[in-house]
C-alpha positions as CSV (number, residue, x, y, z in Angstrom):
1,M,15.6,20.8,6.3
2,H,14.3,17.3,7.1
3,D,16.9,14.5,7.5
4,I,16.2,11.0,6.2
5,L,18.3,8.2,7.5
6,V,19.7,5.9,4.8
7,L,21.1,3.1,6.9
8,Y,23.0,0.2,5.2
9,Y,25.5,-2.5,5.6
10,S,27.6,-3.4,2.6
11,H,30.1,-6.2,2.4
12,H,31.3,-5.9,-1.2
13,G,30.0,-2.4,-2.1
14,A,26.8,-3.1,-4.0
15,V,24.4,-2.1,-1.2
16,K,26.5,1.0,-0.6
17,Q,25.9,2.0,-4.2
18,L,22.2,1.4,-3.8
19,A,22.2,3.6,-0.7
20,Q,23.8,6.4,-2.6
21,H,21.1,6.2,-5.3
22,I,18.4,6.2,-2.7
23,A,20.1,9.2,-1.1
24,R,20.0,11.0,-4.5
25,G,16.3,10.3,-4.7
26,V,15.8,11.7,-1.2
27,E,17.7,14.8,-2.1
28,S,15.7,15.4,-5.3
29,V,12.9,16.5,-3.0
30,P,13.3,20.1,-1.8
31,G,13.6,20.4,1.9
32,C,15.0,16.9,2.4
33,R,18.6,15.6,2.8
34,A,19.9,12.1,3.2
35,R,21.9,11.1,6.3
36,L,24.0,8.1,5.2
37,R,25.0,5.8,8.0
38,T,26.3,2.2,8.3
39,V,26.7,-0.4,10.9
40,P,30.0,-2.1,12.0
41,K,30.8,-5.7,11.1
42,V,30.0,-8.5,13.6
43,S,33.0,-10.5,14.7
44,T,33.1,-14.1,15.8
45,V,35.9,-13.1,18.2
46,C,34.2,-11.9,21.4
47,E,37.0,-9.4,22.2
48,A,37.1,-7.8,18.8
49,T,35.7,-4.3,18.5
50,A,35.3,-2.0,15.5
51,P,36.9,1.4,15.6
52,A,34.6,4.2,16.8
53,I,34.8,5.8,13.3
54,P,35.0,3.7,10.1
55,D,38.2,4.0,8.1
56,T,36.1,4.9,5.0
57,G,32.6,5.5,4.0
58,A,29.6,6.6,6.0
59,P,29.8,7.0,9.8
60,Y,28.3,4.4,12.1
61,V,24.7,4.9,13.0
62,E,23.9,6.2,16.5
63,P,20.6,6.2,18.4
64,V,20.3,10.0,17.9
65,D,20.0,9.3,14.1
66,L,16.8,7.5,14.7
67,V,15.5,10.3,16.8
68,E,16.5,13.2,14.5
69,C,15.4,11.6,11.2
70,V,11.9,11.8,9.8
71,A,12.1,8.6,7.8
72,V,14.4,5.6,7.4
73,A,15.7,3.5,4.4
74,V,17.3,0.3,5.5
75,G,19.6,-1.8,3.2
76,S,21.5,-5.0,3.6
77,P,23.0,-7.7,1.4
78,T,21.1,-11.0,1.3
79,R,22.2,-13.8,3.6
80,F,20.2,-16.9,2.8
81,G,17.0,-14.9,2.4
82,N,17.7,-12.7,5.5
83,M,19.4,-9.5,6.3
84,A,23.1,-9.7,7.2
85,A,24.1,-10.3,10.8
86,P,25.5,-6.7,11.3
87,M,22.2,-5.1,10.4
88,K,20.2,-7.6,12.5
89,Y,22.6,-7.0,15.4
90,F,21.9,-3.2,15.2
91,W,18.1,-3.7,15.2
92,D,18.3,-6.2,18.0
93,G,19.9,-3.4,20.1
94,T,17.1,-0.9,19.6
95,A,14.8,-1.9,22.5
96,S,15.2,1.4,24.2
97,E,14.0,3.3,21.0
98,W,11.2,0.7,20.7
99,S,10.0,1.3,24.3
100,K,10.1,5.1,23.8
101,G,8.2,4.9,20.4
102,T,11.0,6.8,18.7
103,L,10.1,5.5,15.2
104,V,6.3,5.2,15.5
105,G,4.6,6.8,12.6
106,K,7.8,7.4,10.6
107,P,7.9,6.1,7.0
108,A,10.5,3.5,6.0
109,C,11.6,1.5,3.0
110,V,14.1,-1.3,2.4
111,F,16.7,-2.3,-0.2
112,T,19.0,-5.2,-0.9
113,S,21.5,-6.9,-3.2
114,T,21.9,-10.6,-4.0
115,A,24.4,-12.6,-6.0
116,S,21.8,-14.4,-8.1
117,M,18.4,-13.5,-9.6
118,H,16.5,-15.9,-7.3
119,G,18.9,-15.5,-4.3
120,G,16.4,-14.5,-1.7
121,N,16.2,-10.7,-2.4
122,E,12.4,-10.5,-1.7
123,A,12.7,-12.6,1.5
124,T,15.5,-10.4,2.6
125,L,13.4,-7.3,2.0
126,L,10.6,-8.8,4.0
127,S,13.0,-9.8,6.8
128,M,14.1,-6.2,7.1
129,M,10.5,-5.0,7.4
130,L,9.9,-7.1,10.5
131,P,11.7,-4.9,13.1
132,L,10.4,-1.8,11.3
133,L,6.8,-3.0,11.8
134,H,7.6,-3.7,15.5
135,H,8.8,-0.1,15.8
136,G,5.5,1.1,14.4
137,M,6.9,2.4,11.2
138,L,4.9,2.9,8.0
139,L,6.4,0.8,5.2
140,L,6.7,1.9,1.6
141,G,7.5,-0.1,-1.5
142,V,7.9,0.5,-5.2
143,P,4.6,0.8,-7.0
144,F,4.1,-0.6,-10.5
145,T,3.5,3.0,-11.7
146,E,7.4,3.0,-11.8
147,A,7.9,1.9,-15.4
148,A,11.3,0.4,-14.6
149,L,9.7,-2.2,-12.3
150,S,7.9,-3.8,-15.2
151,I,10.8,-3.9,-17.6
152,T,13.9,-4.5,-15.5
153,Q,16.0,-7.6,-16.4
154,A,17.9,-7.4,-13.1
155,G,16.8,-6.2,-9.6
156,G,13.6,-4.5,-8.6
157,T,10.6,-5.6,-6.6
158,P,7.4,-4.0,-5.2
159,Y,8.8,-4.7,-1.7
160,G,11.8,-2.5,-2.2
161,A,14.8,-1.7,-4.4
162,S,17.2,-4.5,-5.2
163,H,20.2,-5.4,-7.3
164,V,21.5,-8.6,-8.8
165,A,25.3,-8.5,-8.4
166,G,26.3,-11.8,-10.1
167,L,28.0,-14.7,-8.5
168,T,31.4,-12.9,-8.5
169,G,29.9,-9.5,-7.8
170,D,30.9,-8.2,-11.2
171,Q,27.5,-6.9,-12.4
172,P,27.2,-3.2,-12.1
173,V,24.0,-1.6,-10.8
174,S,21.8,-1.3,-13.9
175,D,20.1,1.8,-15.1
176,H,16.7,0.3,-14.1
177,E,18.0,-0.6,-10.6
178,K,19.3,3.0,-10.2
179,Q,15.9,4.4,-11.4
180,L,14.1,2.3,-8.9
181,C,16.4,3.2,-6.0
182,M,16.0,6.9,-6.8
183,A,12.2,6.5,-7.1
184,L,12.1,4.8,-3.8
185,G,14.2,7.5,-2.1
186,K,12.0,10.2,-3.6
187,R,8.8,8.5,-2.5
188,L,10.2,8.1,1.0
189,A,11.1,11.8,1.2
190,E,7.8,13.0,-0.3
191,T,5.8,10.8,2.1
192,A,7.9,12.0,5.1
193,L,7.1,15.6,4.2
194,K,3.4,14.9,3.9
195,L,3.4,13.4,7.3
196,Q,5.3,16.4,8.8
197,S,2.6,18.8,7.6
């Protein structure tokens, strides 16, 4: 069984939902299973620390997850066209894995959620690709052969899966957004298996 890391940070829950749909896509491929992980919040108080285990949801990511997984999907909400600080903080702390080449040659993809249609989702997806490129990962997107990409009225880009949550976060993940997440997860898993053989 090949583990695929689905690593996300979710503030209001939309990115967590996307991660779950990506995980379903991963697990639709025989021989693959999703390993859902998150990152702790970053505090402005220097003495503040997060509990070792989150109260709810996925466990926090550990360096061993990067070693043991054959592929990685990374998700974050949009913060002014960039990934959220907790996800950036995590990647900023992976110099040891970078120097060892832990992620070199492994496939990766990215996903995000924004409040508005033009709220920086594509810029955020691109910002999450940068540390993955430095780690030597092979980046995958969503090809236009996925029919939902051409007809979606909400999220969805060739750079990765996305969701438009609405200004108050009240927009549910649409059927097209779910389809694109699952397609991306499936593509990531299938690519990982091809690279393993």
